[in-house]
N, C-alpha and C positions, 0 to 999 in steps of 0.2 A: 545308261540303263534304258533299254528299249521299252520296258513295260511301265506304264504310269497311267493313273486315272485323272491326271491333270491335263487340261487343254494346253497346247503349245501357244507361245506368243507369236502373233503375226505382225510383221513389220514391213515397211516399204524399203526398197533398194533400187538404186540406179545402176544399170549395167553399161559397160562399154561395148559389149558385143553380145550376140545372141545365137547366131548360126555357127555351129561347130561340126567339124568332121569327126566321124567315129568309124572304127573298124572292128568287126567281129568275124573272126576266121578270114574268109576271102571276101566277105561283104563289106563294101565301103559305102558310106552314106552320110547324110547331114542330119543333125538333130537340133531341136530347140527345147530348152528347159525353162519354162516361164517362172518356175519357182526353185528356190534352193531350200532343202529340207522337205520333210513330208510328215503329214499328220497320221498316216496309216500305221506307223510304228511297227513295221514288219521286222520280226527278229532276225530274218535271214537276209535283210537288205544288203545289196552290193554297193550302194551309193554312200555308205557311211564311212567315208575316208577320213584320214587324220585332219584334212583341211576343213572339215565341217564337224567339229566335235559336238555341236549343239543341234545336229541334224533332226532329231526327234522333237526337240523342245522349242526351237525357234524357226519359224517359217518366213523366208524372205520372198516377198513378191516383187519381181522385177518389173516395176510399173511402167518403165519406158521401153519395154521389150518390143511392142508393136512399132514404135517409131524407129528403133534401132534396126529391126528386121526390114522395114521398108527401105531404110538407107542402104543396108547391105545388099538387098536385092537390086536396087538401082545401080550399084556398082557392078553387078553381074549381068547387066542388060545384054541381050542378044547371046546369052550363054545358056547351054543346056544344063538344067539344074537336076541333080539327083533327087529322088523322092525324099521328103523331109520326115523324120520320125519325131513325133511328139508323145512322150519325151523319154530320155534314156536314163535320167538320174533322179527322177522324182515322179509324182503323179500329177499331170497337168490339170486333172479334175478333182483334186483334193478339196477340202472344205474352204481353203483360202481363195479358191477360184470363185466361190459364191460372193466373196467380199470384193475382190478386185476385178474379175472378168478379164484377166490378161490373156488367158488361153484363147478365149473367144475372139478377141481383137486380133491376135496373131493369126488365127485361122482365116479371118476375114481378109487380112493382108495377103496371105498365101493364095487365097481364091482370086483376089484381084489380079495377081500376077500369073494365074493359071499354073501354080506349082502343085504337083502331086504330093500327097502326104498321107501318113497313117498314124494313128494314135494308139499308144499303149496305156491302158488304165485298169484300175480295179473298182472304179467309182460308178455310182448311179447318177451323179450330178450331171454327167455328160448328156443325160436325157433333155436337159434344158436347151441344148443346141441341136436337137434332132432335125429341125428344118434346115439349119445351116449345112448339115451333112447331106440331107436328102437332096438339096439343090446342087450338090457337087459329087453325087455318088459314083460317077464314072472315074473320078480322079482321086478317090480316097477309100480307105477302109479302116476298120477298127479292130484292134487286137485286145481282147479282154484277158487279163491275167487272173486265172482261177487256180488256187492251190488245193482247195478242199471244199466239200459241201457239208462237212461235219462242223456245225457251229461251235461245239465244245473245243475242238481243235483250233478253229479259226480265231476264237476269242483269246487264245494264248499266243499263237504264232504271228497274228496280224490284227491286234485288238482294235485298231482305229478304222478298219475297213467296214463297209456296209455288209449286211447279211447276204450270202450268196443267192438266196431266193429273190432278194430285191434286185440284185444285179442281173439275174436271169430274166426278170420281168422287163428290165430296161433293154436287154439284148433282143428280146422278142419284138419290142417296139421298133428297134432299128431294122431287124430282118424284115418285118412286115412293111417297112418303109422302103425296102429295096436297097438297103445299105449293106455292103459286104462286111461280114463279121467273122472273126476267128477267135479261138480260145488258145491261150498259151498256158499249159500246165507247168509253171516254172516259178520257183524250183520245186522239184519233187524231193521231199525231205526224207532221207533214209530213216526207216523204222518209225516214221510218223505218218507220212502220206504216200508211201511207196507200195502199199499192198495192192494185190490184183483187184480185190473187191472195191477198194477205195478209188483207184484209177478208173475201173469199169463204171462206177456210178457217175463219174464226171462225163465220161464218153456217152453214156446212156442219156443224160440230160441234154448234152449237145445235140444228139441225134433228134430228140424230141423237139428241140428248138429249130431244127433245120439249118444248123451251121454248116459251112462249106469246108472248113479245115480246122485241124487241131495240131498244135505243136507242143513240145515239151522238152525239158532237160533236167538233169540231176543237179542238186545243190552243189555249188563250189564253195570252198572254205578259204577263209583268210583269218588272220589272228583275231580281229575284232568280231568277225562273224562267229568264229568258234566259241568265243566267250559266251555269246548269247545262246547259241545252239546247245552248248553243254548245259547251261542253266535250264533251257527248255526241256531237255531230256530228263533232267532231275525233277522238274515240275510234273512231268507226265509219269514219274515213277519208274523210268526205264534207264537208270544209271548204268546198267549193264551194257547199254548200247554205246557207251563212251569207248569201250575197248573195240567194239565193232567198227566205229568210225576210224580209230587208229589203224585198223586192218585195211579197210577199203580205201582210205585216203593215203595210207602209207606214211604215217607220222607217229612220233612218240611225244608224249607230254614232256616238257612244256612246248606248246605249239607257237612258233614264232614266224610263220610264213606271212609276209606282207603282200604277196601276190596271190591271186586266186588259184587254189589247188583243186584239181578235179578228182573225182572218184576213179578207182581203177577200171580198166576196160571190162573185166568180167562182170562187175556189179552194174556198171552203166548199161552194157548191152542187155543184161537181163531185164532191167527196168524199162528201157526204151523199147525193146522188142515186145514186152508185154503191152505197152501202150499201143504200139503199131498193130499188134494182134487184135486188140479191142477195137481199134479203128477199122481194121479190115472187115469186121462184121457189119459195118455200116456203109453208107455211100459218101463218107467223109474222107478227105485226103489228108495226108500228114504234111505239115509245114505250110508256110505261107509265102514262100519265095515266088511262086507263080503269080500271086497278086502284086508283089513288088514289081515283077517284070511287066505286068499288064499296065500299071500306071506309069512305069518308066517309058514304055513304048508310046503311050498317049502323049506324054510330055514332048516327045520328039517332034510332034506336029505343031508345037507352039514356039514362039520366040518371045522372050520378055520384052515388053514394050512400055515405055514411059507413058504412053497414052492411056494405059490401063490404071495408072496410079492416081490416087486421090489423097494426097498428103494432108490436105487441110482437115480431113476427117479425124486425124489422130493428133493434131497439134493443139 
């Protein structure tokens, strides 16, 4: 069950590895997930796989992650490192970070090694580390995941996240500090957050903030995700949309897909083209691949050096 008014249990965990490769389409990169599980309780979350049945209710802090990261980077000395994404399967700045500070320590390690990185987050807690990013702004950027600015919708689909207005206040501080920031409208949830006015309001707020780029994509479905989305549709009183999901995703109940299923091309093109049309009215660009390329090129000027390491700081 994704929706609960009970706080999750936060526990310590020791990991054997922390740097992992990931591939999305043609993009290959490295990722760090300092936590397993997430306090944000997003009903559409893609990270709720079978291997993590207590994803919403138990948060594991990988307390030895900074030491493991430093060890893995030492093994990759004199190697060109792809930009590191923080993080792909949780929010590195969820509330557990206030308790453990694992993400901050991992970022300090990446900076010591001159590794480029970018952070995906929904949180305002990242504001705590503003100076850390300001001192490294040529080699990093932040991607803020925003699905809606409607708090009534937000409290249902992602009840553990901070108010969007609070997140926008944090984004403004980062932009004012010269840190590159992007918005990722992901996922766009059919019949809940896919309306032209809904998407337009997010783009308008981004323009007012002075953001450089916006990306977005349509919700993908999997068996466990559909169970939650179907319940969300019923909570919003739009049970009729269940049949529409069957149409645009091309399935019939019962839904058994274990892999992510995308919406059909007609629906996806309509939604994404609407997003691009809204962006075209501004000076904002679509996507953030250019920022990844920029920090990748900067990295080519460096070589990992053991002289930059300070292992004792993390022992």
